[in-house]
Backbone bond lengths (Angstrom), bond angles and torsions (degrees), N, CA, C in turn:
res aa  C-N    CA-C-N  psi(-1)  N-CA   C-N-CA  omega(-1)  CA-C   N-CA-C  phi
1 X - - - 1.450 - - 1.527 111.21 -
2 X 1.335 116.77 -48.91 1.464 119.23 179.84 1.529 109.71 -64.07
3 X 1.325 116.27 -31.13 1.459 121.22 177.76 1.530 110.60 -61.20
4 X 1.332 117.08 -45.37 1.462 121.02 -179.36 1.530 111.33 -68.70
5 X 1.334 117.25 -39.74 1.459 121.29 177.69 1.522 110.14 -62.88
6 X 1.338 115.87 -46.36 1.462 120.16 178.72 1.525 109.99 -60.72
7 X 1.326 116.52 -41.83 1.453 121.41 179.57 1.523 111.01 -59.24
8 X 1.320 117.75 -44.91 1.467 121.36 -179.72 1.528 111.58 -65.70
9 X 1.330 116.46 -44.31 1.466 120.39 -179.61 1.524 110.51 -63.88
10 X 1.334 116.44 -46.61 1.465 118.87 -177.05 1.529 111.72 -68.40
11 X 1.329 117.80 -34.52 1.467 119.41 177.01 1.532 111.01 -68.46
12 X 1.320 117.04 -36.88 1.468 119.77 175.57 1.525 110.06 -62.05
13 X 1.320 116.65 -41.90 1.467 120.41 177.72 1.524 111.51 -64.93
14 X 1.321 116.87 -37.02 1.466 120.18 177.73 1.536 109.85 -61.43
15 X 1.316 117.32 -44.46 1.468 121.08 178.87 1.525 111.16 -64.05
16 X 1.321 116.48 -43.72 1.472 120.21 178.44 1.517 109.76 -61.22
17 X 1.332 116.25 -44.15 1.463 119.94 -179.40 1.526 111.55 -67.28
18 X 1.312 117.63 -34.43 1.466 120.44 175.62 1.521 111.13 -61.86
19 X 1.317 115.72 -42.38 1.470 120.31 176.80 1.527 110.08 -64.34
20 X 1.332 115.97 -41.15 1.469 119.52 179.54 1.523 112.35 -65.32
21 X 1.325 117.53 -33.46 1.469 119.55 175.69 1.531 109.28 -62.05
22 X 1.320 116.74 -41.77 1.475 120.66 176.97 1.527 110.36 -61.97
23 X 1.329 116.77 -39.82 1.469 121.30 177.70 1.528 109.91 -62.72
24 X 1.329 116.81 -44.49 1.469 120.56 179.69 1.525 110.50 -61.41
25 X 1.322 117.13 -46.70 1.470 120.47 179.43 1.526 110.41 -61.35
26 X 1.327 116.67 -45.28 1.464 120.62 178.26 1.517 112.18 -61.56
27 X 1.309 116.41 -40.47 1.466 121.17 179.19 1.526 111.11 -64.57
28 X 1.312 116.53 -45.65 1.469 120.41 -179.48 1.535 110.25 -64.60
29 X 1.323 117.42 -46.41 1.472 120.48 179.86 1.532 110.39 -62.79
30 X 1.328 116.37 -44.44 1.477 119.69 178.20 1.517 111.39 -60.83
31 X 1.306 116.10 -41.96 1.465 119.86 179.50 1.527 111.05 -63.03
32 X 1.329 116.75 -42.97 1.467 120.47 179.32 1.526 110.54 -62.64
33 X 1.325 116.81 -46.32 1.469 120.89 -179.10 1.528 110.36 -63.99
34 X 1.323 117.43 -48.45 1.467 120.45 -179.06 1.529 112.00 -63.46
35 X 1.331 116.22 -38.67 1.464 119.25 179.67 1.517 110.83 -70.01
36 X 1.324 117.12 -41.19 1.463 121.01 -176.58 1.525 112.49 -75.44
37 X 1.307 116.57 -47.41 1.465 120.70 -174.26 1.531 112.38 -82.23
38 X 1.325 116.51 -44.57 1.473 120.05 -173.61 1.523 114.09 -109.37
39 X 1.333 117.66 2.59 1.480 122.57 -177.40 1.524 111.40 52.21
40 X 1.314 116.28 37.11 1.468 120.92 -178.30 1.539 109.53 -141.34
41 X 1.336 116.36 84.04 1.466 119.02 -178.82 1.534 111.89 -69.27
42 X 1.308 115.67 162.94 1.467 121.04 175.90 1.523 108.00 -77.79
43 X 1.312 115.51 123.04 1.465 120.66 -177.99 1.530 110.00 -65.63
44 X 1.326 116.30 128.55 1.459 121.62 175.63 1.517 115.24 87.40
45 X 1.332 117.39 9.81 1.461 120.19 -177.58 1.522 111.83 -55.97
46 X 1.310 116.92 -44.14 1.472 120.31 -178.37 1.523 110.38 -60.68
47 X 1.321 118.01 -44.76 1.470 120.73 179.05 1.530 111.36 -65.66
48 X 1.329 116.68 -44.36 1.466 118.98 178.44 1.532 110.73 -56.94
49 X 1.328 115.39 -48.17 1.464 120.08 -177.97 1.525 110.34 -64.07
50 X 1.328 117.89 -45.13 1.468 121.03 179.96 1.519 111.31 -57.43
51 X 1.307 117.39 -48.91 1.461 120.08 -174.94 1.525 112.84 -76.09
52 X 1.315 117.29 -32.64 1.463 119.32 175.21 1.531 110.83 -67.03
53 X 1.324 116.94 -42.63 1.460 119.97 178.78 1.531 110.32 -66.15
54 X 1.318 118.00 -38.78 1.463 121.35 175.38 1.524 110.09 -60.28
55 X 1.325 116.85 -47.26 1.465 121.48 178.87 1.521 110.24 -59.40
56 X 1.320 116.79 -46.74 1.465 121.24 -178.85 1.528 110.54 -60.21
57 X 1.316 116.73 -48.49 1.468 120.53 -177.39 1.524 111.80 -61.79
58 X 1.312 116.71 -43.62 1.461 120.31 -177.74 1.524 111.16 -70.39
59 X 1.315 117.78 -37.73 1.460 120.07 -177.05 1.530 113.32 -74.52
60 X 1.324 118.78 -27.34 1.463 119.58 178.49 1.528 112.64 -91.69
61 X 1.321 117.56 -6.24 1.461 121.79 -179.62 1.527 111.80 -57.37
62 X 1.322 116.96 -47.15 1.462 120.42 -178.75 1.507 112.49 -61.35
63 X 1.329 117.32 -43.46 1.469 120.67 -179.52 1.524 110.35 -66.50
64 X 1.318 116.74 -39.20 1.465 120.79 178.29 1.523 110.56 -60.17
65 X 1.320 116.29 -43.88 1.464 120.90 178.22 1.518 110.55 -66.87
66 X 1.320 116.71 -42.36 1.467 122.34 -176.54 1.528 111.11 -61.98
67 X 1.310 117.09 -37.14 1.461 121.18 -178.67 1.525 112.66 -92.42
68 X 1.333 117.72 5.63 1.475 122.21 -178.65 1.519 112.07 54.97
69 X 1.310 117.44 45.36 1.462 121.58 -178.53 1.532 112.25 -93.24
70 X 1.329 117.16 1.93 1.454 118.57 177.94 1.534 109.19 -85.64
71 X 1.313 116.60 169.54 1.461 122.66 -171.76 1.528 110.40 -84.88
72 X 1.326 115.27 138.39 1.470 122.47 177.61 1.519 110.04 -128.52
73 X 1.320 114.79 154.07 1.448 121.78 166.29 1.518 104.54 -119.12
74 X 1.340 116.89 112.17 1.461 120.99 -170.24 1.524 114.01 -106.77
75 X 1.312 118.11 7.67 1.464 120.17 -173.56 1.532 111.95 -59.53
76 X 1.314 118.19 -40.12 1.464 121.09 179.03 1.524 110.80 -73.72
77 X 1.311 116.73 -43.03 1.463 120.50 -176.29 1.530 112.11 -66.04
78 X 1.302 118.64 -25.68 1.457 121.17 179.60 1.523 112.02 -67.83
79 X 1.323 116.98 -20.19 1.462 121.32 -178.60 1.528 112.62 -88.37
80 X 1.324 116.95 -6.32 1.469 122.37 -178.60 1.531 108.48 -95.71
81 X 1.341 117.22 142.44 1.468 119.27 178.04 1.537 111.52 -57.48
82 X 1.331 115.64 150.68 1.461 121.05 -173.52 1.526 113.66 -56.58
83 X 1.320 117.31 -43.94 1.473 120.17 -178.02 1.529 110.84 -63.03
84 X 1.327 116.80 -44.43 1.469 120.88 178.19 1.528 110.48 -65.30
85 X 1.327 115.61 -38.76 1.467 120.50 179.27 1.522 110.99 -62.19
86 X 1.335 117.07 -43.38 1.468 120.48 177.87 1.523 111.00 -61.55
87 X 1.322 116.87 -40.64 1.474 120.43 179.67 1.525 109.94 -65.35
88 X 1.330 116.45 -43.82 1.473 120.18 179.44 1.530 110.40 -61.78
89 X 1.327 116.48 -45.12 1.462 119.53 178.50 1.528 110.96 -62.94
90 X 1.311 117.32 -41.25 1.468 120.59 -179.86 1.530 110.43 -63.91
91 X 1.328 117.04 -46.04 1.470 120.38 179.34 1.527 110.11 -61.30
92 X 1.321 116.51 -42.12 1.469 120.15 177.42 1.516 111.68 -60.27
93 X 1.336 117.00 -42.50 1.470 120.77 178.62 1.523 111.06 -64.47
94 X 1.332 116.93 -39.73 1.470 119.46 -179.79 1.529 111.36 -70.15
95 X 1.330 117.42 -33.70 1.476 120.08 174.86 1.533 109.16 -65.03
96 X 1.336 116.85 -44.43 1.471 120.23 177.20 1.525 110.68 -60.67
97 X 1.334 116.92 -39.34 1.470 121.12 177.86 1.517 110.09 -59.05
98 X 1.324 116.32 -48.11 1.466 120.51 -178.64 1.527 111.44 -63.05
99 X 1.314 117.22 -43.35 1.466 120.93 -179.97 1.530 110.68 -63.89
100 X 1.324 117.00 -43.89 1.463 120.10 179.77 1.526 111.88 -65.79
101 X 1.321 117.67 -37.64 1.477 120.30 176.24 1.519 109.83 -64.34
102 X 1.325 117.45 -42.10 1.466 121.15 177.21 1.526 110.96 -62.39
103 X 1.330 116.68 -42.06 1.465 120.01 178.28 1.532 111.20 -65.14
104 X 1.324 117.05 -41.11 1.469 120.50 178.03 1.523 109.96 -62.84
105 X 1.308 116.36 -42.90 1.465 121.17 177.84 1.530 110.39 -57.97
106 X 1.332 116.22 -44.53 1.465 120.38 178.61 1.537 111.08 -63.07
107 X 1.331 117.19 -37.68 1.468 120.62 177.32 1.532 110.17 -62.71
108 X 1.326 116.30 -45.75 1.466 120.18 -178.69 1.529 111.85 -67.86
109 X 1.337 117.66 -28.48 1.470 120.30 175.95 1.530 111.62 -65.95
110 X 1.313 116.42 -27.43 1.474 120.85 -179.64 1.529 112.92 -75.00
111 X 1.324 117.43 -19.20 1.467 121.12 -174.12 1.533 112.57 -56.96
112 X 1.341 119.98 -52.12 1.477 118.55 -176.89 1.529 114.33 -59.19
113 X 1.328 117.12 -36.46 1.466 118.80 -178.33 1.526 113.18 -78.63
114 X 1.333 116.94 -9.30 1.467 120.00 -179.69 1.525 112.59 -111.86
115 X 1.318 117.56 9.49 1.466 120.29 -177.01 1.526 113.47 -60.31
116 X 1.323 117.71 -31.58 1.468 120.03 -176.27 1.526 113.19 -101.68
117 X 1.337 116.92 -1.51 1.467 120.17 -179.49 1.516 110.26 -92.66
118 X 1.338 116.01 142.92 1.464 122.08 177.38 1.525 108.83 -133.79
119 X 1.331 115.03 159.81 1.463 119.44 177.07 1.526 109.28 -70.17
120 X 1.317 115.90 159.67 1.462 120.70 -172.04 1.523 114.52 -65.79
121 X 1.293 117.52 -50.01 1.463 120.40 -170.85 1.520 113.59 -89.69
122 X 1.324 117.52 -51.59 1.467 120.27 -173.61 1.525 112.94 -96.42
123 X 1.310 117.04 -2.90 1.473 122.89 176.27 1.534 113.10 60.16
124 X 1.332 115.79 35.06 1.456 121.16 176.15 1.530 108.34 -75.73
125 X 1.335 117.99 128.33 1.467 119.12 179.37 1.536 110.90 -63.78
126 X 1.337 116.01 133.25 1.461 120.43 -178.79 1.525 112.36 -62.07
127 X 1.326 117.28 -31.87 1.461 118.57 -176.48 1.528 111.34 -60.75
128 X 1.336 117.80 -30.04 1.468 120.53 177.61 1.528 111.29 -61.53
129 X 1.315 115.60 -37.81 1.462 120.11 179.21 1.522 109.74 -62.78
130 X 1.320 116.50 -45.09 1.470 120.14 -179.33 1.524 111.63 -68.17
131 X 1.307 117.85 -37.77 1.466 120.91 178.41 1.529 110.47 -65.58
132 X 1.313 116.87 -45.84 1.470 120.96 179.43 1.524 110.61 -61.16
133 X 1.330 117.10 -44.53 1.460 119.87 179.20 1.525 110.56 -64.31
134 X 1.320 117.57 -40.97 1.466 120.93 178.74 1.522 112.03 -62.69
135 X 1.322 116.69 -43.21 1.473 120.45 179.03 1.529 110.36 -63.79
136 X 1.309 117.05 -43.54 1.466 120.61 177.74 1.512 112.03 -60.65
137 X 1.324 117.06 -39.31 1.466 120.54 179.03 1.530 111.36 -69.45
138 X 1.324 116.95 -35.13 1.465 119.73 176.56 1.529 110.12 -66.23
139 X 1.333 117.44 -41.41 1.463 120.53 177.36 1.536 111.25 -62.55
140 X 1.324 116.40 -41.39 1.467 119.60 177.39 1.526 110.50 -66.65
141 X 1.331 117.82 -39.33 1.469 121.14 177.95 1.524 110.28 -62.02
142 X 1.315 116.92 -42.23 1.466 120.63 177.61 1.525 110.23 -61.45
143 X 1.318 116.51 -40.90 1.462 121.14 178.43 1.524 110.76 -60.88
144 X 1.324 116.95 -47.39 1.464 120.53 179.22 1.526 111.48 -64.22
145 X 1.330 117.29 -39.17 1.463 120.26 179.28 1.529 110.53 -64.03
146 X 1.327 117.04 -43.32 1.463 120.92 177.06 1.525 110.77 -61.06
147 X 1.314 116.37 -44.56 1.461 119.57 179.15 1.523 111.30 -62.70
148 X 1.336 117.17 -42.37 1.459 120.23 178.18 1.513 111.25 -57.85
149 X 1.323 116.35 -42.37 1.458 120.85 177.18 1.518 112.03 -63.94
150 X 1.325 116.37 -40.19 1.468 120.22 178.06 1.527 110.94 -62.63
151 X 1.338 116.37 -42.69 1.465 118.93 179.85 1.527 111.10 -64.38
152 X 1.333 117.20 -42.87 1.464 119.54 179.56 1.521 111.63 -64.44
153 X 1.321 116.35 -34.09 1.468 120.72 179.40 1.528 111.74 -79.72
154 X 1.339 117.05 -5.09 1.455 120.44 179.66 1.517 113.56 78.84
155 X 1.326 117.85 19.29 1.459 121.17 -177.14 1.523 113.29 -91.61
156 X 1.319 118.29 -4.90 1.461 120.67 -179.40 1.524 109.23 -119.23
157 X 1.312 115.61 139.54 1.448 121.95 173.69 1.517 106.56 -117.09
158 X 1.323 117.43 102.79 1.450 121.86 -171.55 1.532 113.23 -67.46
159 X 1.311 117.10 -29.43 1.463 118.41 -179.29 1.517 111.14 -61.75
160 X 1.305 116.58 -38.00 1.453 120.24 -178.38 1.524 111.51 -94.74
161 X 1.343 116.99 -14.19 1.456 120.25 -178.64 1.507 112.38 71.01
162 X 1.350 116.96 18.42 1.459 121.37 -177.92 1.519 109.13 -131.25
163 X 1.317 115.37 165.31 1.450 119.44 174.98 1.519 109.52 -72.65
164 X 1.333 115.17 143.74 1.451 119.76 176.71 1.509 110.26 -64.87
165 X 1.305 116.48 143.28 1.469 120.89 174.09 1.524 107.32 -91.26
166 X 1.321 115.93 101.72 1.468 120.00 -177.48 1.497 110.94 -106.78
């Protein structure tokens, strides 16, 4: 059940981020055209692009982890028996979960001290940046925790990057 809920939430974020990538491209192209042709760039373009790209990267992190789309070198792991390999992968996922939760906690600790600070050009409150990063890290931590559980249950085959057909 939590797997399906996570899947729906992360896919919604993927669609939102896809739209935001189009917004970023449109913003950059518009800024270039306005600056070149009319000598009047869009104020705050650099900040908009920086924060939108940060949001996009953090929000798709969990889905990337969940689908095992990151890069692996498996030459050593292929020599280890399957049961031991699943345990190693599960422990690694749980360590990543703990680290991401700690990082999210640190992001949320920054919120109170940044409540009155804003970015220079677009006046975006800094606390929003920390909240967005914290939420993205929690989503990635949930993804790693789910994967760790799948490996312990024997539902993942890391060599193929797919679920076992049982």
